[in-house]
C-alpha positions in Angstrom: -79.6 54.8 89.4 -78.8 51.1 89.4 -78.3 48.9 86.3 -79.9 45.5 86.4 -78.0 42.4 85.3 -80.0 39.6 83.5 -77.2 37.2 82.8 -73.6 36.8 81.6 -71.8 34.7 79.1 -68.1 34.1 78.8 -66.7 34.6 75.3 -63.0 34.1 76.0 -61.2 32.6 79.0 -57.6 31.8 80.1 -55.8 31.7 83.5 -55.3 35.5 83.5 -58.4 37.1 81.9 -62.0 36.3 81.1 -63.9 38.4 78.5 -67.7 38.3 79.1 -70.8 39.8 77.7 -73.2 40.9 80.4 -76.9 41.4 79.6 -77.7 44.7 81.4 -80.7 46.9 81.6 -80.1 50.6 82.2 -82.5 52.7 84.4 -84.2 54.1 81.3 -85.2 50.5 80.2 -82.6 50.1 77.4 -81.2 46.6 77.5 -77.9 45.5 75.8 -74.8 43.4 76.2 -71.9 45.1 77.9 -68.3 43.9 77.5 -66.7 43.1 80.9 -63.1 42.0 81.4 -62.8 39.8 84.5 -59.2 39.8 85.8 -57.4 38.1 88.7 -56.8 40.4 91.6 -53.6 42.3 92.2 -51.4 43.0 95.3 -49.1 46.0 95.3 -46.3 46.8 97.8 -44.9 50.2 98.8 -41.7 49.3 100.7 -40.1 52.3 102.4 -36.8 52.2 104.2 -35.6 54.3 107.1 -33.9 56.8 104.7 -37.4 57.6 103.3 -36.7 55.8 100.0 -39.1 53.5 98.2 -38.2 50.2 96.5 -38.9 50.4 92.8 -38.2 48.6 89.5 -37.4 50.1 86.1 -39.3 48.0 83.6 -40.6 47.8 80.1 -44.3 47.1 79.3 -44.6 45.6 75.8 -48.3 46.4 75.5 -47.7 50.1 75.6 -44.1 49.9 74.5 -43.1 52.1 77.5 -40.4 52.1 80.2 -41.3 53.3 83.6 -40.7 52.8 87.4 -43.1 50.5 89.2 -43.7 49.2 92.6 -43.5 45.4 93.1 -46.9 43.9 92.3 -48.5 40.8 91.0 -51.5 38.5 90.8 -52.9 37.0 94.0 -52.6 33.2 93.7 -55.3 30.7 94.7 -55.4 30.3 98.5 -53.2 33.3 99.1 -54.2 36.5 100.9 -53.5 39.8 99.3 -51.0 40.6 102.0 -49.1 37.3 101.4 -49.1 38.0 97.6 -47.7 41.5 98.1 -44.8 40.2 100.3 -44.1 37.3 97.9 -44.0 39.6 94.9 -41.5 41.9 96.6 -39.2 38.9 97.3 -39.6 37.4 93.8 -39.2 40.6 91.8 -36.6 42.5 93.9 -34.7 40.0 96.1 -35.7 42.0 99.2 -37.9 40.6 102.0 -40.2 43.3 103.2 -41.1 44.0 106.8 -44.6 43.6 108.1 -47.2 44.5 105.5 -49.8 47.1 106.5 -52.9 47.6 104.4 -52.9 51.1 102.8 -55.7 51.3 100.3 -58.1 49.3 98.0 -58.8 50.4 94.5 -60.7 49.3 91.4 -59.1 50.9 88.4 -61.4 51.0 85.3 -64.4 49.6 87.1 -66.7 50.6 84.3 -65.2 47.7 82.2 -63.2 45.4 84.5 -63.6 43.9 88.0 -59.9 44.1 88.8 -59.3 44.6 92.5 -56.0 46.2 93.7 -54.9 45.7 97.3 -52.1 48.1 98.2 -49.8 47.5 101.2 -46.9 49.4 102.9 -43.9 47.7 104.5 -41.5 49.8 106.5 -38.1 48.3 105.8 -36.8 45.2 104.0 -33.9 42.8 104.2 -31.8 41.8 101.2 -32.1 38.0 100.7 -30.4 37.7 97.3 -31.1 38.3 93.6 -34.6 38.4 92.3 -36.0 35.0 91.4 -38.2 36.5 88.7 -35.7 37.1 85.9 -38.0 38.8 83.4 -39.6 41.5 85.6 -37.2 44.5 85.6 -34.1 46.0 84.2 -33.1 47.7 87.4 -34.1 47.7 91.1 -33.4 50.8 93.1 -34.3 52.7 96.3 -35.8 56.0 95.1 -36.0 59.0 97.5 -39.7 59.7 98.3 -39.0 63.4 97.7 -38.2 62.6 94.1 -41.4 60.7 93.4 -43.7 63.7 92.6 -41.3 64.9 89.9 -41.1 61.4 88.4 -44.8 61.2 88.2 -45.0 64.7 86.6 -42.4 63.5 84.0 -44.4 60.3 83.4 -41.6 58.1 84.7 -44.2 56.4 86.9 -47.4 55.6 85.1 -48.9 52.3 86.3 -52.1 52.8 88.3 -51.1 50.4 91.0 -47.9 52.3 91.5 -49.5 55.7 91.4 -52.2 54.8 93.9 -49.7 53.4 96.4 -47.2 56.2 96.0 -49.7 59.0 96.1 -51.2 57.6 99.2 -47.8 57.3 100.9 -46.9 60.9 99.8 -50.2 62.2 101.1 -49.8 60.4 104.4 -46.2 61.6 104.8 -47.3 65.2 104.2 -49.9 65.0 107.0 -47.4 63.8 109.6 
């Protein structure tokens, strides 16, 4: 059953988010305005070294007032591919230059209200190039053993959807090998 779209109007806009009202008609004929949050798209990087450790950042998110481990990630800039954005974010946020990026998975979290697209990549290995250039991203940067990640998820030490999607995919892939 497909909903029909009859139009859209933007009610708030800035460089990061647009809030829109979309005139939709449901299959039963009911018509109404649905709130839609239009976001810039996101690139996420799962960087794994030869010791089976993943590069992560311990950071605070003020919106939920929570501390948790996250993968390097960030918005895709104009004219940049998702792969380029993932590599750039790793360097800026961690000071490590990742190896070649390989596409892992594509996800649309909360696609009932937002159009946010998440592109998740894996890099095997990284080279330390210096301190992070993004000074406000994290409190600590560490290589976390992959075999500890499941317990961290269970203890809610990893909660961001981009991090969860990437890590769970890598863990699933590792268990199949």
